[in-house]
mmCIF file of the C-alpha atoms, coordinates in Angstrom:
data_MODEL
# 
_entry.id   MODEL 
# 
loop_
_atom_site.group_PDB 
_atom_site.id 
_atom_site.type_symbol 
_atom_site.label_atom_id 
_atom_site.label_alt_id 
_atom_site.label_comp_id 
_atom_site.label_asym_id 
_atom_site.label_entity_id 
_atom_site.label_seq_id 
_atom_site.pdbx_PDB_ins_code 
_atom_site.Cartn_x 
_atom_site.Cartn_y 
_atom_site.Cartn_z 
_atom_site.occupancy 
_atom_site.B_iso_or_equiv 
_atom_site.pdbx_formal_charge 
_atom_site.auth_seq_id 
_atom_site.auth_comp_id 
_atom_site.auth_asym_id 
_atom_site.auth_atom_id 
_atom_site.pdbx_PDB_model_num 
ATOM 1   C CA . UNK A 1 1   ? 11.565  -8.728  -12.610 1.00 0.00 ? 1   UNK A CA 1 
ATOM 2   C CA . UNK A 1 2   ? 13.162  -7.134  -9.599  1.00 0.00 ? 2   UNK A CA 1 
ATOM 3   C CA . UNK A 1 3   ? 13.135  -3.677  -11.197 1.00 0.00 ? 3   UNK A CA 1 
ATOM 4   C CA . UNK A 1 4   ? 9.400   -3.908  -11.792 1.00 0.00 ? 4   UNK A CA 1 
ATOM 5   C CA . UNK A 1 5   ? 8.940   -4.637  -8.079  1.00 0.00 ? 5   UNK A CA 1 
ATOM 6   C CA . UNK A 1 6   ? 11.267  -1.776  -7.147  1.00 0.00 ? 6   UNK A CA 1 
ATOM 7   C CA . UNK A 1 7   ? 9.449   0.687   -9.431  1.00 0.00 ? 7   UNK A CA 1 
ATOM 8   C CA . UNK A 1 8   ? 6.042   -0.384  -8.103  1.00 0.00 ? 8   UNK A CA 1 
ATOM 9   C CA . UNK A 1 9   ? 7.330   -0.114  -4.533  1.00 0.00 ? 9   UNK A CA 1 
ATOM 10  C CA . UNK A 1 10  ? 8.552   3.433   -5.144  1.00 0.00 ? 10  UNK A CA 1 
ATOM 11  C CA . UNK A 1 11  ? 5.164   4.358   -6.603  1.00 0.00 ? 11  UNK A CA 1 
ATOM 12  C CA . UNK A 1 12  ? 3.675   2.940   -3.389  1.00 0.00 ? 12  UNK A CA 1 
ATOM 13  C CA . UNK A 1 13  ? 6.112   4.994   -1.309  1.00 0.00 ? 13  UNK A CA 1 
ATOM 14  C CA . UNK A 1 14  ? 5.041   8.119   -3.190  1.00 0.00 ? 14  UNK A CA 1 
ATOM 15  C CA . UNK A 1 15  ? 1.344   7.389   -2.669  1.00 0.00 ? 15  UNK A CA 1 
ATOM 16  C CA . UNK A 1 16  ? 1.869   6.629   1.021   1.00 0.00 ? 16  UNK A CA 1 
ATOM 17  C CA . UNK A 1 17  ? 3.887   9.839   1.392   1.00 0.00 ? 17  UNK A CA 1 
ATOM 18  C CA . UNK A 1 18  ? 1.052   11.830  -0.142  1.00 0.00 ? 18  UNK A CA 1 
ATOM 19  C CA . UNK A 1 19  ? -1.378  10.160  2.274   1.00 0.00 ? 19  UNK A CA 1 
ATOM 20  C CA . UNK A 1 20  ? 0.962   11.031  5.160   1.00 0.00 ? 20  UNK A CA 1 
ATOM 21  C CA . UNK A 1 21  ? 0.976   14.651  4.034   1.00 0.00 ? 21  UNK A CA 1 
ATOM 22  C CA . UNK A 1 22  ? -2.828  14.579  4.190   1.00 0.00 ? 22  UNK A CA 1 
ATOM 23  C CA . UNK A 1 23  ? -2.623  13.185  7.726   1.00 0.00 ? 23  UNK A CA 1 
ATOM 24  C CA . UNK A 1 24  ? -0.766  16.283  8.904   1.00 0.00 ? 24  UNK A CA 1 
ATOM 25  C CA . UNK A 1 25  ? -2.394  18.832  6.582   1.00 0.00 ? 25  UNK A CA 1 
ATOM 26  C CA . UNK A 1 26  ? -4.342  21.552  8.377   1.00 0.00 ? 26  UNK A CA 1 
ATOM 27  C CA . UNK A 1 27  ? -5.874  23.273  5.363   1.00 0.00 ? 27  UNK A CA 1 
ATOM 28  C CA . UNK A 1 28  ? -8.306  21.935  2.757   1.00 0.00 ? 28  UNK A CA 1 
ATOM 29  C CA . UNK A 1 29  ? -7.205  18.734  1.063   1.00 0.00 ? 29  UNK A CA 1 
ATOM 30  C CA . UNK A 1 30  ? -6.449  19.016  -2.669  1.00 0.00 ? 30  UNK A CA 1 
ATOM 31  C CA . UNK A 1 31  ? -8.064  15.605  -3.134  1.00 0.00 ? 31  UNK A CA 1 
ATOM 32  C CA . UNK A 1 32  ? -11.368 16.691  -1.569  1.00 0.00 ? 32  UNK A CA 1 
ATOM 33  C CA . UNK A 1 33  ? -13.273 15.746  -4.711  1.00 0.00 ? 33  UNK A CA 1 
ATOM 34  C CA . UNK A 1 34  ? -16.795 15.271  -3.336  1.00 0.00 ? 34  UNK A CA 1 
ATOM 35  C CA . UNK A 1 35  ? -18.609 13.723  -0.361  1.00 0.00 ? 35  UNK A CA 1 
ATOM 36  C CA . UNK A 1 36  ? -17.382 10.225  -1.328  1.00 0.00 ? 36  UNK A CA 1 
ATOM 37  C CA . UNK A 1 37  ? -13.737 11.061  -2.133  1.00 0.00 ? 37  UNK A CA 1 
ATOM 38  C CA . UNK A 1 38  ? -11.794 13.037  0.472   1.00 0.00 ? 38  UNK A CA 1 
ATOM 39  C CA . UNK A 1 39  ? -8.295  12.004  1.535   1.00 0.00 ? 39  UNK A CA 1 
ATOM 40  C CA . UNK A 1 40  ? -8.317  14.477  4.402   1.00 0.00 ? 40  UNK A CA 1 
ATOM 41  C CA . UNK A 1 41  ? -11.268 12.836  6.142   1.00 0.00 ? 41  UNK A CA 1 
ATOM 42  C CA . UNK A 1 42  ? -9.786  9.368   5.704   1.00 0.00 ? 42  UNK A CA 1 
ATOM 43  C CA . UNK A 1 43  ? -6.232  10.255  6.739   1.00 0.00 ? 43  UNK A CA 1 
ATOM 44  C CA . UNK A 1 44  ? -7.271  12.229  9.797   1.00 0.00 ? 44  UNK A CA 1 
ATOM 45  C CA . UNK A 1 45  ? -9.767  9.653   11.073  1.00 0.00 ? 45  UNK A CA 1 
ATOM 46  C CA . UNK A 1 46  ? -9.095  7.511   14.138  1.00 0.00 ? 46  UNK A CA 1 
ATOM 47  C CA . UNK A 1 47  ? -8.484  4.594   11.759  1.00 0.00 ? 47  UNK A CA 1 
ATOM 48  C CA . UNK A 1 48  ? -5.486  6.389   10.207  1.00 0.00 ? 48  UNK A CA 1 
ATOM 49  C CA . UNK A 1 49  ? -3.306  5.665   13.264  1.00 0.00 ? 49  UNK A CA 1 
ATOM 50  C CA . UNK A 1 50  ? -2.223  2.270   14.563  1.00 0.00 ? 50  UNK A CA 1 
ATOM 51  C CA . UNK A 1 51  ? -0.324  2.053   17.870  1.00 0.00 ? 51  UNK A CA 1 
ATOM 52  C CA . UNK A 1 52  ? 0.356   5.774   17.648  1.00 0.00 ? 52  UNK A CA 1 
ATOM 53  C CA . UNK A 1 53  ? 1.883   5.480   14.167  1.00 0.00 ? 53  UNK A CA 1 
ATOM 54  C CA . UNK A 1 54  ? 0.133   6.914   11.100  1.00 0.00 ? 54  UNK A CA 1 
ATOM 55  C CA . UNK A 1 55  ? -0.954  4.102   8.786   1.00 0.00 ? 55  UNK A CA 1 
ATOM 56  C CA . UNK A 1 56  ? 0.756   5.927   5.919   1.00 0.00 ? 56  UNK A CA 1 
ATOM 57  C CA . UNK A 1 57  ? 4.123   5.534   7.709   1.00 0.00 ? 57  UNK A CA 1 
ATOM 58  C CA . UNK A 1 58  ? 3.465   1.796   7.970   1.00 0.00 ? 58  UNK A CA 1 
ATOM 59  C CA . UNK A 1 59  ? 2.778   1.816   4.224   1.00 0.00 ? 59  UNK A CA 1 
ATOM 60  C CA . UNK A 1 60  ? 6.020   3.668   3.482   1.00 0.00 ? 60  UNK A CA 1 
ATOM 61  C CA . UNK A 1 61  ? 8.000   1.175   5.584   1.00 0.00 ? 61  UNK A CA 1 
ATOM 62  C CA . UNK A 1 62  ? 6.244   -1.761  3.938   1.00 0.00 ? 62  UNK A CA 1 
ATOM 63  C CA . UNK A 1 63  ? 6.981   -0.530  0.448   1.00 0.00 ? 63  UNK A CA 1 
ATOM 64  C CA . UNK A 1 64  ? 10.641  0.077   1.374   1.00 0.00 ? 64  UNK A CA 1 
ATOM 65  C CA . UNK A 1 65  ? 10.765  -3.504  2.672   1.00 0.00 ? 65  UNK A CA 1 
ATOM 66  C CA . UNK A 1 66  ? 9.300   -4.785  -0.582  1.00 0.00 ? 66  UNK A CA 1 
ATOM 67  C CA . UNK A 1 67  ? 11.822  -2.767  -2.616  1.00 0.00 ? 67  UNK A CA 1 
ATOM 68  C CA . UNK A 1 68  ? 14.680  -4.140  -0.531  1.00 0.00 ? 68  UNK A CA 1 
ATOM 69  C CA . UNK A 1 69  ? 13.446  -7.726  -0.852  1.00 0.00 ? 69  UNK A CA 1 
ATOM 70  C CA . UNK A 1 70  ? 13.040  -7.278  -4.598  1.00 0.00 ? 70  UNK A CA 1 
ATOM 71  C CA . UNK A 1 71  ? 16.503  -5.807  -4.913  1.00 0.00 ? 71  UNK A CA 1 
ATOM 72  C CA . UNK A 1 72  ? 17.868  -8.837  -3.064  1.00 0.00 ? 72  UNK A CA 1 
ATOM 73  C CA . UNK A 1 73  ? 15.688  -11.182 -5.143  1.00 0.00 ? 73  UNK A CA 1 
ATOM 74  C CA . UNK A 1 74  ? 14.103  -12.654 -2.007  1.00 0.00 ? 74  UNK A CA 1 
ATOM 75  C CA . UNK A 1 75  ? 10.870  -13.315 -3.860  1.00 0.00 ? 75  UNK A CA 1 
ATOM 76  C CA . UNK A 1 76  ? 9.341   -15.831 -1.439  1.00 0.00 ? 76  UNK A CA 1 
ATOM 77  C CA . UNK A 1 77  ? 9.701   -13.403 1.471   1.00 0.00 ? 77  UNK A CA 1 
ATOM 78  C CA . UNK A 1 78  ? 8.507   -10.602 -0.817  1.00 0.00 ? 78  UNK A CA 1 
ATOM 79  C CA . UNK A 1 79  ? 5.392   -12.666 -1.544  1.00 0.00 ? 79  UNK A CA 1 
ATOM 80  C CA . UNK A 1 80  ? 4.698   -13.059 2.180   1.00 0.00 ? 80  UNK A CA 1 
ATOM 81  C CA . UNK A 1 81  ? 5.227   -9.330  2.760   1.00 0.00 ? 81  UNK A CA 1 
ATOM 82  C CA . UNK A 1 82  ? 3.014   -8.370  -0.160  1.00 0.00 ? 82  UNK A CA 1 
ATOM 83  C CA . UNK A 1 83  ? 0.246   -10.709 1.032   1.00 0.00 ? 83  UNK A CA 1 
ATOM 84  C CA . UNK A 1 84  ? 0.394   -9.065  4.456   1.00 0.00 ? 84  UNK A CA 1 
ATOM 85  C CA . UNK A 1 85  ? 0.304   -5.623  2.827   1.00 0.00 ? 85  UNK A CA 1 
ATOM 86  C CA . UNK A 1 86  ? -2.608  -6.628  0.611   1.00 0.00 ? 86  UNK A CA 1 
ATOM 87  C CA . UNK A 1 87  ? -4.565  -7.974  3.591   1.00 0.00 ? 87  UNK A CA 1 
ATOM 88  C CA . UNK A 1 88  ? -3.965  -4.739  5.517   1.00 0.00 ? 88  UNK A CA 1 
ATOM 89  C CA . UNK A 1 89  ? -4.928  -2.610  2.502   1.00 0.00 ? 89  UNK A CA 1 
ATOM 90  C CA . UNK A 1 90  ? -8.132  -4.598  2.037   1.00 0.00 ? 90  UNK A CA 1 
ATOM 91  C CA . UNK A 1 91  ? -8.938  -4.085  5.721   1.00 0.00 ? 91  UNK A CA 1 
ATOM 92  C CA . UNK A 1 92  ? -8.408  -0.336  5.321   1.00 0.00 ? 92  UNK A CA 1 
ATOM 93  C CA . UNK A 1 93  ? -10.572 -0.318  2.172   1.00 0.00 ? 93  UNK A CA 1 
ATOM 94  C CA . UNK A 1 94  ? -13.296 -2.045  4.198   1.00 0.00 ? 94  UNK A CA 1 
ATOM 95  C CA . UNK A 1 95  ? -13.023 0.734   6.809   1.00 0.00 ? 95  UNK A CA 1 
ATOM 96  C CA . UNK A 1 96  ? -13.312 3.373   4.086   1.00 0.00 ? 96  UNK A CA 1 
ATOM 97  C CA . UNK A 1 97  ? -16.333 1.689   2.479   1.00 0.00 ? 97  UNK A CA 1 
ATOM 98  C CA . UNK A 1 98  ? -18.259 0.437   5.500   1.00 0.00 ? 98  UNK A CA 1 
ATOM 99  C CA . UNK A 1 99  ? -17.314 2.678   8.406   1.00 0.00 ? 99  UNK A CA 1 
ATOM 100 C CA . UNK A 1 100 ? -16.233 6.062   7.048   1.00 0.00 ? 100 UNK A CA 1 
ATOM 101 C CA . UNK A 1 101 ? -18.210 6.028   3.816   1.00 0.00 ? 101 UNK A CA 1 
ATOM 102 C CA . UNK A 1 102 ? -15.427 8.107   2.251   1.00 0.00 ? 102 UNK A CA 1 
ATOM 103 C CA . UNK A 1 103 ? -12.573 7.002   0.009   1.00 0.00 ? 103 UNK A CA 1 
ATOM 104 C CA . UNK A 1 104 ? -9.018  8.281   -0.315  1.00 0.00 ? 104 UNK A CA 1 
ATOM 105 C CA . UNK A 1 105 ? -7.664  8.362   -3.868  1.00 0.00 ? 105 UNK A CA 1 
ATOM 106 C CA . UNK A 1 106 ? -4.113  7.764   -2.605  1.00 0.00 ? 106 UNK A CA 1 
ATOM 107 C CA . UNK A 1 107 ? -5.262  4.765   -0.571  1.00 0.00 ? 107 UNK A CA 1 
ATOM 108 C CA . UNK A 1 108 ? -7.228  3.311   -3.483  1.00 0.00 ? 108 UNK A CA 1 
ATOM 109 C CA . UNK A 1 109 ? -4.216  3.713   -5.787  1.00 0.00 ? 109 UNK A CA 1 
ATOM 110 C CA . UNK A 1 110 ? -1.977  2.124   -3.150  1.00 0.00 ? 110 UNK A CA 1 
ATOM 111 C CA . UNK A 1 111 ? -4.378  -0.828  -2.968  1.00 0.00 ? 111 UNK A CA 1 
ATOM 112 C CA . UNK A 1 112 ? -3.971  -1.193  -6.729  1.00 0.00 ? 112 UNK A CA 1 
ATOM 113 C CA . UNK A 1 113 ? -0.165  -1.099  -6.429  1.00 0.00 ? 113 UNK A CA 1 
ATOM 114 C CA . UNK A 1 114 ? 0.019   -3.690  -3.630  1.00 0.00 ? 114 UNK A CA 1 
ATOM 115 C CA . UNK A 1 115 ? -2.408  -5.867  -5.608  1.00 0.00 ? 115 UNK A CA 1 
ATOM 116 C CA . UNK A 1 116 ? -0.101  -5.718  -8.648  1.00 0.00 ? 116 UNK A CA 1 
ATOM 117 C CA . UNK A 1 117 ? 2.949   -6.449  -6.526  1.00 0.00 ? 117 UNK A CA 1 
ATOM 118 C CA . UNK A 1 118 ? 1.185   -9.456  -4.988  1.00 0.00 ? 118 UNK A CA 1 
ATOM 119 C CA . UNK A 1 119 ? 0.087   -10.819 -8.363  1.00 0.00 ? 119 UNK A CA 1 
ATOM 120 C CA . UNK A 1 120 ? 3.579   -10.407 -9.798  1.00 0.00 ? 120 UNK A CA 1 
ATOM 121 C CA . UNK A 1 121 ? 5.094   -12.026 -6.699  1.00 0.00 ? 121 UNK A CA 1 
ATOM 122 C CA . UNK A 1 122 ? 2.771   -15.018 -7.027  1.00 0.00 ? 122 UNK A CA 1 
ATOM 123 C CA . UNK A 1 123 ? 3.784   -15.361 -10.673 1.00 0.00 ? 123 UNK A CA 1 
ATOM 124 C CA . UNK A 1 124 ? 7.479   -14.962 -9.922  1.00 0.00 ? 124 UNK A CA 1 
ATOM 125 C CA . UNK A 1 125 ? 7.481   -17.524 -7.116  1.00 0.00 ? 125 UNK A CA 1 
ATOM 126 C CA . UNK A 1 126 ? 5.411   -19.929 -9.236  1.00 0.00 ? 126 UNK A CA 1 
ATOM 127 C CA . UNK A 1 127 ? 7.865   -19.605 -12.118 1.00 0.00 ? 127 UNK A CA 1 
ATOM 128 C CA . UNK A 1 128 ? 10.829  -20.154 -9.798  1.00 0.00 ? 128 UNK A CA 1 
ATOM 129 C CA . UNK A 1 129 ? 9.156   -23.230 -8.351  1.00 0.00 ? 129 UNK A CA 1 
ATOM 130 C CA . UNK A 1 130 ? 8.316   -24.540 -11.809 1.00 0.00 ? 130 UNK A CA 1 
ATOM 131 C CA . UNK A 1 131 ? 11.888  -24.053 -13.026 1.00 0.00 ? 131 UNK A CA 1 
ATOM 132 C CA . UNK A 1 132 ? 13.573  -25.420 -9.898  1.00 0.00 ? 132 UNK A CA 1 
ATOM 133 C CA . UNK A 1 133 ? 11.224  -27.835 -8.101  1.00 0.00 ? 133 UNK A CA 1 
ATOM 134 C CA . UNK A 1 134 ? 12.689  -28.989 -4.781  1.00 0.00 ? 134 UNK A CA 1 
# 
């Protein structure tokens, strides 16, 4: 199972890296699809920075943490980290939907990845608990 987590985490790192590129891009965004889908608007908004750090960098660090925890088979800690990441991603999705009115395709895909990681972590921890109740 750990390799599934690692692969998903590296997909998340890639998506977060693409979002970070949009944060610093000065020309037209390649994912400027229409008035509802524009990564440039989302990633250059005031909500794209937290404590002076681009949110995409926080995502990259979080996905590296998840990959490391998966590699070390620390699934209970991985579950806690993925729940925190999911909560933060849902908050950011709320900002996109309710405040900005514009979505980022990279952010939406990242939300899907962290959701999968969280679901798999819940299943993994549940199976471990079922096999070895303490």
